[in-house]
DOLUMTOR-912394 format. One record per residue (C-alpha): residue in three letters; z, x, y; chain. Coordinates in Angstrom, 1 decimal. Example, Ala and Ser with C-alpha at 12.3 -4.5 7.8 and 13.67 -1.06 7.14 Angstrom:
<atoms>
+------+--------+--------+--------+-------+
! rest !      Z !      X !      Y ! kette !
+------+--------+--------+--------+-------+
!  ALA !    7.8 !   12.3 !   -4.5 !     A !
!  SER !    7.1 !   13.7 !   -1.1 !     A !
+------+--------+--------+--------+-------+
</atoms>
This chain:
<atoms>
+------+--------+--------+--------+-------+
! rest !      Z !      X !      Y ! kette !
+------+--------+--------+--------+-------+
!  MET !  -24.9 !   -9.6 !    6.0 !     A !
!  THR !  -25.5 !   -5.7 !    6.0 !     A !
!  THR !  -23.6 !   -3.1 !    4.2 !     A !
!  SER !  -22.7 !   -1.3 !    7.5 !     A !
!  THR !  -21.4 !   -4.7 !    8.8 !     A !
!  TYR !  -19.3 !   -5.3 !    5.7 !     A !
!  ARG !  -18.0 !   -1.9 !    6.0 !     A !
!  ARG !  -17.0 !   -2.1 !    9.7 !     A !
!  SER !  -14.7 !   -5.7 !    9.0 !     A !
!  PRO !  -11.3 !   -4.7 !    8.9 !     A !
!  ALA !  -10.5 !   -8.0 !    7.1 !     A !
!  ARG !  -12.7 !   -6.6 !    4.1 !     A !
!  ARG !  -11.0 !   -3.1 !    4.2 !     A !
!  PRO !   -8.4 !   -3.0 !    1.4 !     A !
!  TRP !   -6.1 !   -0.8 !    2.9 !     A !
!  VAL !   -5.3 !   -3.1 !    5.9 !     A !
!  ARG !   -4.9 !   -6.2 !    3.7 !     A !
!  ILE !   -2.3 !   -3.8 !    1.5 !     A !
!  LEU !   -0.8 !   -2.8 !    4.7 !     A !
!  LEU !   -0.4 !   -6.1 !    6.6 !     A !
!  THR !    0.5 !   -7.9 !    3.1 !     A !
!  GLY !    3.1 !   -5.1 !    2.1 !     A !
!  LEU !    4.6 !   -4.8 !    5.7 !     A !
!  ALA !    5.2 !   -9.0 !    5.8 !     A !
!  LEU !    6.7 !   -8.7 !    2.5 !     A !
!  TRP !    9.0 !   -5.9 !    3.5 !     A !
!  LEU !   10.0 !   -7.6 !    6.9 !     A !
!  LEU !   10.7 !  -10.9 !    4.5 !     A !
!  THR !   12.9 !   -8.7 !    2.3 !     A !
!  VAL !   15.0 !   -7.3 !    5.0 !     A !
!  ALA !   15.7 !  -10.6 !    6.6 !     A !
!  VAL !   16.6 !  -12.4 !    3.4 !     A !
!  THR !   18.6 !   -9.5 !    2.1 !     A !
!  PHE !   20.4 !   -9.6 !    5.4 !     A !
!  LEU !   20.9 !  -13.2 !    5.4 !     A !
!  THR !   22.4 !  -13.5 !    1.7 !     A !
!  GLY !   23.8 !  -10.0 !    1.3 !     A !
!  ASN !   22.2 !  -10.3 !   -2.5 !     A !
!  PRO !   22.5 !   -6.8 !   -3.5 !     A !
!  ASN !   20.1 !   -7.6 !   -6.2 !     A !
!  LEU !   17.3 !   -7.6 !   -3.3 !     A !
!  ILE !   17.6 !   -3.8 !   -2.5 !     A !
!  PRO !   15.6 !   -2.2 !   -5.5 !     A !
!  THR !   13.1 !   -4.4 !   -3.7 !     A !
!  LEU !   13.9 !   -3.5 !   -0.4 !     A !
!  VAL !   13.8 !    0.3 !   -1.1 !     A !
!  LEU !   10.6 !    0.0 !   -3.3 !     A !
!  LEU !    8.6 !   -1.7 !   -0.8 !     A !
!  GLY !    9.6 !    0.4 !    2.2 !     A !
!  SER !    9.0 !    3.5 !    0.4 !     A !
!  PHE !    5.7 !    3.1 !   -1.2 !     A !
!  LEU !    3.6 !    0.8 !    1.2 !     A !
!  VAL !    2.6 !    3.6 !    3.7 !     A !
!  PRO !    1.7 !    6.1 !    1.1 !     A !
!  VAL !    0.0 !    3.6 !   -0.9 !     A !
!  THR !   -1.9 !    2.3 !    2.0 !     A !
!  PHE !   -3.0 !    6.1 !    3.2 !     A !
!  VAL !   -4.4 !    6.9 !   -0.8 !     A !
!  VAL !   -6.2 !    3.6 !   -0.6 !     A !
!  TRP !   -7.9 !    4.1 !    2.8 !     A !
!  ALA !   -8.6 !    7.9 !    1.8 !     A !
!  PHE !  -10.0 !    6.6 !   -1.6 !     A !
!  GLU !  -12.5 !    4.8 !    0.3 !     A !
!  ARG !  -14.2 !    7.9 !    1.7 !     A !
!  ARG !  -14.4 !    9.5 !   -1.9 !     A !
!  ASP !  -17.5 !   11.7 !   -2.4 !     A !
!  THR !  -18.6 !   11.3 !   -6.1 !     A !
!  GLY !  -18.1 !    8.6 !   -8.8 !     A !
!  GLU !  -15.9 !   11.1 !  -10.6 !     A !
!  LEU !  -13.1 !    9.5 !   -8.2 !     A !
!  THR !  -12.0 !    6.3 !  -10.0 !     A !
!  PRO !   -9.5 !    4.2 !   -9.2 !     A !
!  THR !   -7.6 !    5.1 !  -12.3 !     A !
!  LEU !   -7.7 !    8.5 !  -11.6 !     A !
!  VAL !   -6.4 !    8.3 !   -8.1 !     A !
!  PHE !   -3.7 !    6.0 !   -9.5 !     A !
!  SER !   -2.6 !    8.5 !  -12.1 !     A !
!  THR !   -2.8 !   11.1 !   -9.8 !     A !
!  PHE !   -0.5 !    9.2 !   -7.6 !     A !
!  LEU !    2.2 !    8.3 !   -9.9 !     A !
!  THR !    2.2 !   11.2 !  -12.7 !     A !
!  GLY !    1.9 !   14.0 !   -9.7 !     A !
!  GLY !    4.3 !   12.6 !   -7.4 !     A !
!  VAL !    6.8 !   12.4 !  -10.5 !     A !
!  LEU !    5.9 !   15.5 !  -11.9 !     A !
!  GLY !    6.5 !   17.1 !   -8.1 !     A !
!  VAL !    9.7 !   15.6 !   -7.3 !     A !
!  LEU !   11.2 !   16.6 !  -11.0 !     A !
!  GLY !    9.8 !   20.2 !  -10.9 !     A !
!  ALA !   10.9 !   20.8 !   -7.1 !     A !
!  SER !   14.3 !   19.4 !   -8.3 !     A !
!  VAL !   15.0 !   21.6 !  -11.1 !     A !
!  LEU !   13.6 !   24.6 !   -9.3 !     A !
!  GLU !   15.5 !   24.0 !   -6.0 !     A !
!  SER !   18.8 !   23.5 !   -8.0 !     A !
!  TYR !   18.2 !   27.0 !   -9.9 !     A !
!  LEU !   16.5 !   29.2 !   -7.1 !     A !
!  LEU !   17.7 !   27.9 !   -3.8 !     A !
!  ARG !   21.4 !   28.5 !   -2.0 !     A !
!  PRO !   22.4 !   28.2 !    1.5 !     A !
!  SER !   21.3 !   30.5 !    3.8 !     A !
!  PRO !   18.7 !   30.9 !    7.1 !     A !
!  TRP !   15.9 !   31.0 !    4.6 !     A !
!  LEU !   16.9 !   28.0 !    2.7 !     A !
!  PHE !   13.6 !   25.9 !    3.9 !     A !
!  ALA !   11.7 !   28.4 !    3.9 !     A !
!  GLY !   12.2 !   28.3 !    0.0 !     A !
!  VAL !   12.0 !   24.6 !    0.0 !     A !
!  GLY !    8.4 !   24.5 !    1.3 !     A !
!  LEU !    7.2 !   27.5 !   -1.1 !     A !
!  ILE !    8.6 !   25.4 !   -4.5 !     A !
!  GLU !    7.7 !   22.1 !   -3.0 !     A !
!  GLU !    4.1 !   22.6 !   -2.5 !     A !
!  ALA !    3.9 !   25.1 !   -5.4 !     A !
!  VAL !    4.5 !   22.4 !   -7.9 !     A !
!  LYS !    2.3 !   19.5 !   -6.2 !     A !
!  LEU !   -0.5 !   22.0 !   -6.5 !     A !
!  LEU !    0.1 !   23.2 !  -10.0 !     A !
!  ALA !    0.6 !   18.9 !  -10.6 !     A !
!  LEU !   -2.9 !   18.8 !   -8.7 !     A !
!  ALA !   -4.4 !   21.4 !  -11.1 !     A !
!  VAL !   -3.4 !   20.4 !  -14.4 !     A !
!  LEU !   -4.2 !   16.5 !  -13.6 !     A !
!  THR !   -7.5 !   17.1 !  -12.3 !     A !
!  ARG !   -8.7 !   20.2 !  -14.6 !     A !
!  HIS !  -11.5 !   18.4 !  -16.4 !     A !
!  LEU !  -13.1 !   16.8 !  -13.8 !     A !
!  ALA !  -16.8 !   17.8 !  -14.0 !     A !
!  VAL !  -17.6 !   17.7 !  -10.5 !     A !
!  LYS !  -15.0 !   19.1 !   -7.7 !     A !
!  SER !  -16.2 !   18.5 !   -4.3 !     A !
!  VAL !  -14.1 !   19.9 !   -1.5 !     A !
!  ARG !  -13.4 !   16.2 !   -0.3 !     A !
!  ASP !  -12.7 !   14.8 !   -3.5 !     A !
!  GLY !  -10.0 !   17.3 !   -3.7 !     A !
!  MET !   -8.4 !   16.6 !   -0.2 !     A !
!  ILE !   -8.3 !   12.9 !   -1.3 !     A !
!  LEU !   -6.8 !   13.6 !   -4.8 !     A !
!  GLY !   -4.4 !   16.1 !   -3.3 !     A !
!  ALA !   -3.2 !   13.5 !   -0.5 !     A !
!  ALA !   -2.5 !   11.2 !   -3.9 !     A !
!  VAL !   -0.2 !   13.7 !   -5.2 !     A !
!  GLY !    1.1 !   14.3 !   -1.7 !     A !
!  PHE !    1.9 !   10.9 !   -1.1 !     A !
!  GLY !    2.6 !   10.2 !   -4.8 !     A !
!  PHE !    5.7 !   12.9 !   -4.0 !     A !
!  ALA !    6.5 !   11.5 !   -0.8 !     A !
!  ALA !    7.3 !    7.8 !   -1.7 !     A !
!  PHE !    9.7 !    9.1 !   -4.9 !     A !
!  GLU !   11.4 !   11.2 !   -2.2 !     A !
!  SER !   11.6 !    8.4 !    0.5 !     A !
!  ALA !   12.8 !    6.1 !   -2.2 !     A !
!  GLY !   15.7 !    8.2 !   -3.0 !     A !
!  TYR !   16.7 !    9.1 !    1.0 !     A !
!  ALA !   16.7 !    5.2 !    1.3 !     A !
!  PHE !   18.9 !    4.5 !   -1.6 !     A !
!  THR !   21.2 !    7.6 !   -0.6 !     A !
!  ALA !   21.4 !    6.3 !    3.0 !     A !
!  LEU !   22.8 !    2.9 !    1.8 !     A !
!  PHE !   26.1 !    4.6 !    0.7 !     A !
!  THR !   28.3 !    5.5 !    3.6 !     A !
!  VAL !   32.3 !    6.5 !    4.0 !     A !
!  LYS !   32.5 !    2.8 !    5.5 !     A !
!  GLY !   30.8 !    0.9 !    2.5 !     A !
!  LEU !   27.0 !   -0.2 !    2.1 !     A !
!  SER !   25.1 !    0.1 !    5.2 !     A !
!  LEU !   21.6 !   -2.0 !    4.6 !     A !
!  MET !   20.7 !   -0.8 !    8.3 !     A !
!  GLN !   21.1 !    2.5 !    7.8 !     A !
!  LEU !   18.8 !    2.2 !    4.8 !     A !
!  VAL !   16.2 !    0.3 !    6.9 !     A !
!  GLN !   16.4 !    2.8 !    9.6 !     A !
!  THR !   15.7 !    5.6 !    6.9 !     A !
!  GLU !   12.7 !    4.0 !    5.6 !     A !
!  VAL !   11.1 !    3.0 !    9.3 !     A !
!  LEU !   11.5 !    6.8 !   10.0 !     A !
!  ARG !   10.2 !    8.1 !    7.1 !     A !
!  GLY !    7.5 !    5.1 !    6.8 !     A !
!  LEU !    6.1 !    6.3 !   10.3 !     A !
!  LEU !    6.5 !    9.9 !    9.6 !     A !
!  ALA !    4.7 !    9.7 !    6.1 !     A !
!  PRO !    1.1 !   10.5 !    7.4 !     A !
!  VAL !    1.5 !   14.0 !    8.8 !     A !
!  GLY !    4.2 !   15.0 !    6.1 !     A !
!  HIS !    3.5 !   15.7 !    2.0 !     A !
!  GLY !    0.3 !   13.8 !    1.8 !     A !
!  LEU !   -1.4 !   16.0 !    4.5 !     A !
!  TRP !   -0.1 !   19.4 !    3.4 !     A !
!  THR !   -1.1 !   18.5 !   -0.1 !     A !
!  ALA !   -4.7 !   17.5 !    1.1 !     A !
!  ILE !   -5.2 !   20.5 !    2.8 !     A !
!  LEU !   -4.5 !   22.6 !   -0.4 !     A !
!  GLY !   -6.4 !   20.2 !   -2.5 !     A !
!  GLY !   -9.4 !   21.0 !   -0.3 !     A !
!  VAL !   -9.0 !   24.4 !   -0.8 !     A !
!  LEU !   -8.6 !   24.4 !   -4.8 !     A !
!  PHE !  -11.6 !   22.4 !   -4.9 !     A !
!  SER !  -13.8 !   24.6 !   -2.7 !     A !
!  ALA !  -13.3 !   27.8 !   -5.0 !     A !
!  SER !  -13.6 !   25.9 !   -8.7 !     A !
!  THR !  -16.0 !   26.1 !  -11.1 !     A !
!  ARG !  -16.8 !   23.3 !  -13.5 !     A !
!  ASP !  -14.3 !   24.5 !  -16.2 !     A !
!  HIS !  -12.0 !   26.4 !  -14.3 !     A !
!  PHE !   -9.5 !   26.4 !  -11.1 !     A !
!  LEU !   -9.9 !   29.8 !   -9.5 !     A !
!  VAL !   -6.9 !   31.5 !   -7.6 !     A !
!  THR !   -8.5 !   32.9 !   -4.7 !     A !
!  GLY !   -7.4 !   34.8 !   -1.5 !     A !
!  ARG !   -8.2 !   31.9 !    0.7 !     A !
!  LEU !   -6.2 !   29.4 !   -1.7 !     A !
!  VAL !   -3.2 !   31.9 !   -1.5 !     A !
!  LEU !   -3.4 !   32.2 !    2.5 !     A !
!  ALA !   -3.6 !   28.1 !    2.7 !     A !
!  TYR !   -0.7 !   27.8 !    0.1 !     A !
!  LEU !    1.5 !   30.3 !    2.3 !     A !
!  GLY !    0.5 !   28.3 !    5.8 !     A !
!  VAL !    1.1 !   25.0 !    4.3 !     A !
!  SER !    4.3 !   26.1 !    3.0 !     A !
!  ALA !    5.3 !   27.5 !    6.6 !     A !
!  LEU !    4.6 !   23.5 !    8.4 !     A !
!  HIS !    6.7 !   22.3 !    5.7 !     A !
!  ALA !    9.3 !   24.8 !    6.3 !     A !
!  LEU !    8.9 !   24.1 !   10.2 !     A !
!  TRP !    9.2 !   20.7 !    9.5 !     A !
!  ASP !   12.2 !   20.7 !    7.6 !     A !
!  SER !   14.1 !   23.3 !    9.6 !     A !
!  MET !   13.2 !   21.4 !   13.1 !     A !
!  HIS !   16.6 !   20.1 !   13.6 !     A !
!  SER !   18.3 !   23.7 !   13.3 !     A !
!  ILE !   15.3 !   25.1 !   15.7 !     A !
!  ALA !   15.2 !   22.6 !   18.3 !     A !
!  LEU !   19.6 !   22.7 !   18.2 !     A !
!  VAL !   19.3 !   26.5 !   18.6 !     A !
!  VAL !   17.1 !   26.5 !   21.2 !     A !
!  THR !   19.3 !   24.0 !   23.4 !     A !
!  LEU !   22.0 !   26.0 !   22.8 !     A !
!  LEU !   20.1 !   28.9 !   24.1 !     A !
!  LEU !   19.4 !   27.5 !   27.1 !     A !
!  THR !   22.4 !   25.0 !   27.7 !     A !
!  SER !   25.2 !   26.3 !   25.9 !     A !
!  THR !   28.9 !   26.5 !   27.4 !     A !
!  PRO !   31.2 !   29.2 !   26.5 !     A !
!  GLY !   32.8 !   27.2 !   23.6 !     A !
!  GLN !   29.6 !   26.9 !   21.9 !     A !
!  LEU !   28.6 !   30.5 !   22.6 !     A !
!  ASP !   31.9 !   31.6 !   20.6 !     A !
!  LEU !   31.0 !   28.7 !   17.9 !     A !
!  LEU !   27.4 !   30.6 !   17.3 !     A !
!  SER !   28.9 !   34.1 !   17.2 !     A !
!  GLN !   31.0 !   33.3 !   14.5 !     A !
!  GLY !   28.1 !   31.8 !   12.3 !     A !
!  TRP !   28.8 !   28.0 !   13.3 !     A !
!  MET !   26.5 !   25.4 !   14.3 !     A !
!  PRO !   28.0 !   22.9 !   17.0 !     A !
!  GLU !   26.4 !   19.6 !   17.9 !     A !
!  PRO !   25.0 !   19.4 !   21.0 !     A !
!  SER !   27.2 !   17.5 !   23.8 !     A !
!  PRO !   26.2 !   14.4 !   25.3 !     A !
!  ALA !   24.6 !   16.3 !   28.3 !     A !
!  GLN !   22.6 !   18.2 !   26.0 !     A !
!  LEU !   21.5 !   15.2 !   23.8 !     A !
!  GLN !   18.2 !   14.5 !   25.5 !     A !
!  SER !   16.9 !   18.1 !   25.8 !     A !
!  PHE !   17.9 !   18.3 !   22.0 !     A !
!  THR !   15.8 !   15.1 !   21.2 !     A !
!  ILE !   12.9 !   16.0 !   23.0 !     A !
!  LEU !   12.6 !   19.7 !   21.4 !     A !
!  TYR !   13.2 !   18.1 !   18.5 !     A !
!  TRP !   10.2 !   15.7 !   18.6 !     A !
!  ALA !    7.9 !   17.8 !   20.1 !     A !
!  GLY !    8.4 !   20.4 !   17.5 !     A !
!  LEU !    7.3 !   18.0 !   15.0 !     A !
!  ALA !    4.5 !   16.7 !   16.9 !     A !
!  LEU !    3.1 !   20.2 !   17.4 !     A !
!  VAL !    3.5 !   20.8 !   13.7 !     A !
!  ALA !    1.5 !   17.4 !   12.9 !     A !
!  VAL !   -1.1 !   18.6 !   15.6 !     A !
!  VAL !   -1.6 !   21.6 !   13.5 !     A !
!  GLY !   -1.6 !   20.1 !   10.2 !     A !
!  LEU !   -4.0 !   17.2 !   11.4 !     A !
!  ALA !   -6.4 !   20.0 !   13.0 !     A !
!  TRP !   -6.5 !   22.3 !    9.5 !     A !
!  LEU !   -7.2 !   18.8 !    7.5 !     A !
!  PHE !  -10.0 !   17.7 !   10.2 !     A !
!  GLY !  -11.5 !   21.3 !   10.1 !     A !
!  LEU !  -11.6 !   21.4 !    6.6 !     A !
!  TRP !  -13.4 !   17.8 !    6.4 !     A !
!  ARG !  -15.8 !   18.7 !    8.8 !     A !
!  LEU !  -16.7 !   22.1 !    7.3 !     A !
!  SER !  -17.1 !   20.4 !    3.9 !     A !
!  HIS !  -20.6 !   19.6 !    2.7 !     A !
!  ARG !  -21.3 !   16.7 !    0.5 !     A !
!  PRO !  -22.6 !   17.6 !   -3.0 !     A !
!  SER !  -26.6 !   17.5 !   -4.1 !     A !
!  ARG !  -27.3 !   14.1 !   -5.0 !     A !
!  THR !  -30.1 !   15.4 !   -7.5 !     A !
!  PRO !  -29.5 !   14.1 !  -11.1 !     A !
!  PRO !  -28.5 !   16.4 !  -13.7 !     A !
!  ALA !  -31.4 !   17.5 !  -16.0 !     A !
!  TRP !  -30.0 !   15.2 !  -19.0 !     A !
!  ARG !  -30.4 !   12.0 !  -16.8 !     A !
!  ILE !  -33.8 !   12.9 !  -15.8 !     A !
!  PRO !  -36.4 !   10.6 !  -17.7 !     A !
!  THR !  -38.4 !   12.3 !  -20.1 !     A !
!  GLY !  -42.3 !   13.0 !  -19.0 !     A !
!  SER !  -40.9 !   13.3 !  -15.3 !     A !
!  PRO !  -42.2 !   15.9 !  -13.3 !     A !
!  PRO !  -39.9 !   19.2 !  -12.9 !     A !
!  LEU !  -38.0 !   19.2 !  -10.2 !     A !
!  ARG !  -38.8 !   21.8 !   -7.4 !     A !
+------+--------+--------+--------+-------+
</atoms>
């Protein structure tokens, strides 16, 4: 069997095995938890559901690495440590710097993308070779780590309702966040990682104008994603609002959509998320295609003694 045939075989792709095995285990855990009502299974349910998609995409990205600098240990530590540092840093900064305002989600985007970028730079500062594609993969690892821990928190919180514990709400939260994970934190930080590594030297990361613009652009995508519920609601009310809803809007209140407006709101909400995702994916793919693989010429210290000079 040739190498190309081996790589094209889905059964031999690690990310496929991880996804299918993890999904089967998660579904089994859901079924057993509902059947037995055993609360000891809730941590297993939360962790499997929150980490399955992020881990799968990190493994998928690792298979497309550029250089030998990217080892499984480095990617795993970047995923785990970067994710935890990002979640902790964002939590502290958002608690002290943000207050309820129309610009709340803009602040969230700026803070969370900054802490993920900083975590990526700290964890990868000693890499000898910094290729754009490796930067995108390591950025995705940090972003997906952040997403996994954040999703675990949201899933755990969704368990508690005014009517008691709700396993159904927990499962629904994990399914929704799992489906949206590929176009969230991992995507945004992958873009930043590629731009960061594109302007880097062997020993230093450089803060360039391009990196600043990429950071602001990714933060804007993040803010739009988080605020899409409010944006869709405002647009729906502006197009189809009743006099009573207009009065509430004029007083600074945000009324909920009526049953007649719910369909329009839902369409606008998902269309807005899809637009943000398409912009992010187009940016990522463009950066990937424009990046070039590093030269495979061995460094001088690896050239055997007596070899002719490289020309």
